C-alpha positions as CSV (number, residue, x, y, z in Angstrom):
1,I,101.1,98.7,87.4
2,C,104.4,97.8,87.2
3,N,104.1,100.0,83.6
4,I,103.7,96.8,81.6
5,K,101.7,97.3,78.8
6,T,100.4,94.0,76.9
7,R,98.8,91.2,77.8
8,A,101.9,88.6,76.9
9,Q,104.2,91.1,79.0
10,L,102.0,90.5,82.1
11,I,102.5,87.3,81.5
12,T,106.0,87.1,81.0
13,E,106.2,89.2,84.1
14,I,104.1,86.5,86.1
15,K,106.4,83.7,85.0
16,T,109.1,85.0,85.7
17,S,108.8,87.9,88.3
18,P,110.5,87.3,92.5
19,T,108.1,89.7,93.1
20,A,105.2,87.4,91.5
21,D,106.5,84.4,92.9
22,K,106.8,85.5,96.5
23,L,102.8,87.3,96.3
24,N,102.2,83.7,94.8
25,M,100.5,84.4,92.0
26,N,99.1,82.7,89.8
27,K,101.1,81.2,86.1
28,S,98.0,81.2,84.1
29,S,97.6,81.6,80.0
30,S,96.7,83.6,77.8
31,A,93.4,83.1,77.1
32,S,92.1,82.8,81.1
33,Y,93.4,86.2,80.9
34,T,91.4,86.8,77.8
35,E,88.0,85.4,79.4
36,A,88.4,87.1,82.6
37,F,87.2,90.3,80.8
38,S,84.3,88.8,80.5
39,R,84.0,86.5,83.5
40,Y,84.4,89.3,86.2
41,D,81.9,92.2,86.7
42,A,83.8,95.8,85.6
43,K,82.9,96.7,89.2
44,M,85.6,94.6,90.5
45,F,87.8,95.8,88.5
46,Q,86.5,99.6,89.2
47,N,87.6,98.6,93.3
48,I,90.6,97.9,92.5
49,F,91.1,100.7,90.4
50,I,89.9,103.0,93.4
51,Q,92.1,101.5,96.3
52,L,95.3,101.6,94.3
53,L,94.9,105.2,93.7
54,S,94.2,105.8,97.2
55,S,97.6,104.1,97.7
56,L,99.1,106.3,96.1
57,N,101.1,109.7,96.7
58,L,99.3,111.9,93.7
59,M,100.2,115.4,92.3
60,N,98.9,117.9,94.1
61,I,97.8,121.7,92.6
62,P,98.4,124.3,95.6
63,G,96.8,127.2,93.7
64,I,93.9,125.3,92.3
65,D,93.1,123.3,95.8
66,K,92.3,126.5,97.3
67,L,89.4,127.3,95.3
68,G,88.3,122.9,95.7
69,M,87.7,119.9,93.4
70,F,87.3,120.2,89.8
71,M,86.5,117.9,86.9
72,L,87.7,118.6,83.2
73,V,84.7,116.9,81.0
74,D,85.1,116.1,77.6
75,G,83.8,113.8,75.0
76,S,85.6,112.6,71.4
77,I,84.7,110.5,68.8
78,F,86.2,107.6,67.4
79,P,85.6,106.5,63.8
80,V,84.4,102.1,64.2
81,I,84.6,99.5,61.2
82,K,80.1,99.3,59.4
83,T,79.7,95.9,61.5
84,M,79.7,97.1,64.7
85,T,76.0,98.3,63.7
86,W,75.4,99.7,67.7
87,A,77.8,103.1,66.6
88,T,75.4,104.6,64.9
89,Y,76.6,107.8,64.0
90,K,76.1,109.1,59.9
91,S,74.5,106.7,57.1
92,T,77.5,106.9,55.5
93,A,79.7,106.1,59.1
94,N,80.3,104.8,62.6
95,A,81.6,105.7,65.5
96,I,81.8,105.2,69.3
97,K,82.0,108.3,72.0
98,L,84.5,107.9,75.1
99,H,83.6,110.3,77.1
100,L,85.6,111.2,79.5
101,S,86.1,113.2,83.5
102,L,89.4,114.3,84.4
103,N,89.9,115.6,88.0
104,L,92.3,118.4,87.5
105,N,93.5,118.8,90.6
106,Q,95.2,115.3,90.6
107,M,95.7,114.9,87.2
108,T,93.9,111.2,87.5
109,P,91.0,110.0,85.3
110,T,87.6,110.1,87.3
111,E,84.8,108.8,85.3
112,Y,85.3,107.0,81.8
113,I,82.7,105.5,79.2
114,C,81.5,104.9,75.5
115,T,78.5,104.8,73.6
116,N,77.3,105.2,70.3
117,A,78.8,109.2,68.6
118,N,75.1,109.8,69.0
119,Y,75.0,109.7,72.6
120,S,74.3,112.9,74.7
121,E,78.0,114.5,76.2
122,R,74.8,117.2,78.8
123,K,73.4,113.5,79.4
124,F,76.5,112.2,80.4
125,L,78.0,115.0,82.5
126,T,74.8,115.5,85.0
127,D,75.1,111.2,85.6
128,I,78.4,111.9,87.0
129,L,77.4,115.2,89.3
130,T,79.0,115.5,92.3
131,R,78.1,118.1,95.0
132,G,80.6,120.6,95.8
133,I,82.7,119.7,92.4
134,T,83.5,122.8,89.3
135,Y,82.3,120.7,85.9
136,I,84.8,122.4,83.1
137,C,83.5,122.0,79.7
138,D,83.4,123.4,76.1
139,R,80.4,125.2,74.7
140,G,79.0,121.7,73.8
141,Y,77.8,121.2,77.2
142,V,76.0,124.5,77.2
143,G,72.5,124.3,77.2
144,F,69.9,125.7,80.3
145,K,68.6,122.1,81.5
146,S,72.2,121.0,82.0
147,F,72.7,124.2,84.0
148,K,69.8,124.2,85.9
149,V,70.4,120.5,87.6
150,I,73.7,120.9,87.9
151,C,73.3,123.5,90.5
152,E,70.3,121.6,92.0
153,Q,73.1,118.8,92.3
154,G,74.8,121.2,94.7
155,A,77.7,121.1,92.2
156,F,79.1,124.5,90.5
157,F,80.7,124.8,86.4
158,I,83.0,126.5,84.2
159,I,81.3,126.1,80.3
160,R,82.5,128.3,78.0
161,C,79.3,130.1,76.2
162,K,78.9,132.2,73.0
163,A,79.6,135.8,72.9
164,S,76.4,136.0,71.4
165,I,74.2,134.5,74.4
166,K,71.6,136.8,76.0
167,H,72.0,137.6,79.4
168,V,71.0,140.5,82.3
169,V,73.4,141.4,85.3
170,R,71.5,141.7,88.5
171,E,74.2,142.2,90.9
172,S,77.9,142.1,91.0
173,F,80.1,141.1,93.6
174,V,83.8,141.7,95.4
175,I,86.1,139.4,94.2
176,D,88.0,137.8,97.2
177,L,90.8,135.3,95.1
178,P,93.6,133.3,97.3
179,C,96.8,134.8,96.5
180,D,98.1,131.7,94.7
181,V,96.2,132.0,92.4
182,I,95.4,135.5,91.6
183,G,98.4,135.7,88.9
184,L,97.0,133.0,86.9
185,L,93.3,134.0,86.5
186,Q,92.2,137.6,84.1
187,N,89.4,139.8,84.2
188,V,87.9,137.8,86.4
189,K,84.2,138.9,87.5
190,D,81.6,137.2,89.7
191,M,78.2,139.0,89.0
192,R,74.5,136.8,89.6
193,I,72.7,136.6,85.9
194,V,69.9,135.8,84.6
195,F,70.0,134.4,80.7
196,K,66.8,136.1,78.8
197,N,66.2,132.8,76.9
198,D,66.2,130.0,80.4
199,K,63.0,129.5,81.7
200,N,64.7,128.5,84.9
């Protein structure tokens, strides 16, 4: 929290800082801090993180706020050592995938999980859906079943599709954008469309 980047720095800070002394923080060994990550439920750390975020004055982007809440979602693959046999990827290599959701309005991470590299990015997206939020993803998240789930959950999506995707325009609408964002967006259209290959 105080820009401390390593466990060793944290231990030194707790032993020497007047602030830590006033808070009566427990001066423990390096092994105790290491053990804490396996002893305590990760949910506890998540709750601490959420409480910390709620006490901060986070950045807001007024133009974006007027359009609602946006989450950027993506997955990245990282190679790992061969002995991590659970991290299956290819016959010649193991890897993990970091799935991340970032709140664009306040530039803070909201959800993340590490899985084996073959884990479905679409499943991560559908597992974290929240009503009223717009999710922005790359073309790896394109899938008619995923689109259906997002709509059923009352959420929205901006997902880049291939230009060749077949669709029919059913209806066009007049666009009414807030003044703050008109200059940020180009070629905006609002249409009700049907994908030709979508059974739903």
